[in-house]
N, C-alpha and C positions, 0 to 999 in steps of 0.2 A: 631489520625485518627479515624474516625467513624467506627462503625460495618458495615460489608459488608452484609447487610440483603436483598439486591435486587439481584436476581439471573436470569441469562439468561436461558430461557427454552430450547434454542437450543444447547448451548455449555456448560452451567453450570457455566460460569464465574460469579463472584460476584462483586457487587458494593455497595458503601456506600450511593450513592445518586440515586434517580430515574432518574434524568436528565442524569447521566452518563450511566445508563442502556439503556435509550432511544436512546442515541447517539450510543452506542455499537450495539444495535439491527439493526441499519442501515447497519452494516457490513454483516449481514445475508440477509437482504432484498434487498440490493443494492440501497436503497433510498439515494439520494444525493440532498438535498433541497437548497444548497447554490451554486449559479451559477455565473460564471465569465461573466460579460457583454461584455468583450473584445473578448473572444475566445470561450465561451460556455462551458468550462470544469465545472464539478460539483463536489461538495464535501459534505461529511457527516457532517462536522463541519465548522462553520464560521471561526474559527482560521486557519484551513487549507486553506480556500479561501484567507484569508489575506496574508498568506505566499506565496500562488500561485501568487497573484497580483504582488509580487516582481519580478516574472519572466518577467513581461511586462516592469517593470521599470529598471531591471538589478540590483536591490538592493541585495547585498550579504554581510551582515555585519559580518559574522562569518568565520574566516580564519583558515585553518589548518597550524600550525607552522611547520609541518613536510614536507608537499609537496606543500603548498601554495594554494591549492584548496579552493574556497570560497563557502559558503552556505547561503541561505536565512533564515535559522532557526538554532538556537543553537542545537536543538535536532538532526538535520541532521549532524551537525559537530561531535557531540558525537558519533553517529553511524559510521560515516566515519572513525574516528580515530581508531576504532576497526579493520579496514582493515590493518592498520599499525602494530597493536599489536597482531592481531590474536585472540583477546579476543572474546568469544562467551558466555556471562554470562547467557543466557536464555536457559534452558534445558527442553526438553519434558520429562515428568515423565513416559510416556508410552513407548517410543522407545529410549530415551536417546539422540536424535539428539539435537545439540546446535545451537543457533542463536545469531546474533549480536543485535537484538532488540526484545522487547516484542511483538510488532505488528507482526513480522515475526513468532514468536513462536505461537501466537494466530491463525494466518492464517494456520500454519502447523497443529495445533490441530484439525482443521475442517476435515482434512483427516482421522483422527481416529474416528470421530463421525459417519461416514457412511451415514450421511445425506447430500444429494445433493439437494438443494432447488431451484436452478436456472437451467432452461432447454433451450437449443438452439431450437428455433422454426423451424430451417431449418432441422436439422438432429436428434434432440431428445436427444443428449448427455447432461448429467447433470453435474452441477458444484456447488461447495460450496461457491464460491465468485464471485461477479459481474465482477471483473477485469479479471479473467481467462475466463469468458464467453465472454467478449468483445474481448479479444485476440483470442479466438477460432473462433468467428464469422468472423474474418479477413481471416481465412482459406477458408471461403466460398466466401467472397467478393473480395479477392485479395488486400485489402487495406494494404498499407505499409506506415504509416504516418511519420516514423522516417528516415531522410535522412542524409547520410554522405556527408558533404560539399566537401570533397576532391575527392572522387571517384564517387559521385552521385548515390551511391547504396542506396536502401531503405529497411527498416526493419519493421516488424510488432510490435515490442516492443523495448523500450529504452534499456533494458538489452542486447539485441542482437546487437544493434548499439554500445553500450559501449564495448562489447567484440570484435567487429570488429575493433574499433579504437585501 
């Protein structure tokens, strides 16, 4: 593996390739240049768009042998399996909190940086990541795009819908 000589000036994470650093920087800026022509969702990486497109076709090639749940990407299956084992192999060196995926750890680390680069234009509250800003804005708009098919109840984010189920 190459030397990680390319460093993110926002969070300090290091990369061996400039292209990887460029993709990583989008997690701080919120830039998502890859758009789904079917529903308008946007992604920081083309590979994530390719996986998303499977949601429109229903393709889920990766199956959990424990509970039978299926996933469009093997990486999602690997992280899912940790819900069965309780494994959280990614640890924050600052506070010791553990996570099931490296991406969740990296998102968490932004909380320690003290930098909040994204601001809500309605109330001025600041956020470290675009996703949390989008969720926050729904508190102003009342938008609840995730709907329970059984009870017709709507939610602002998928995690709340999953907890409800």
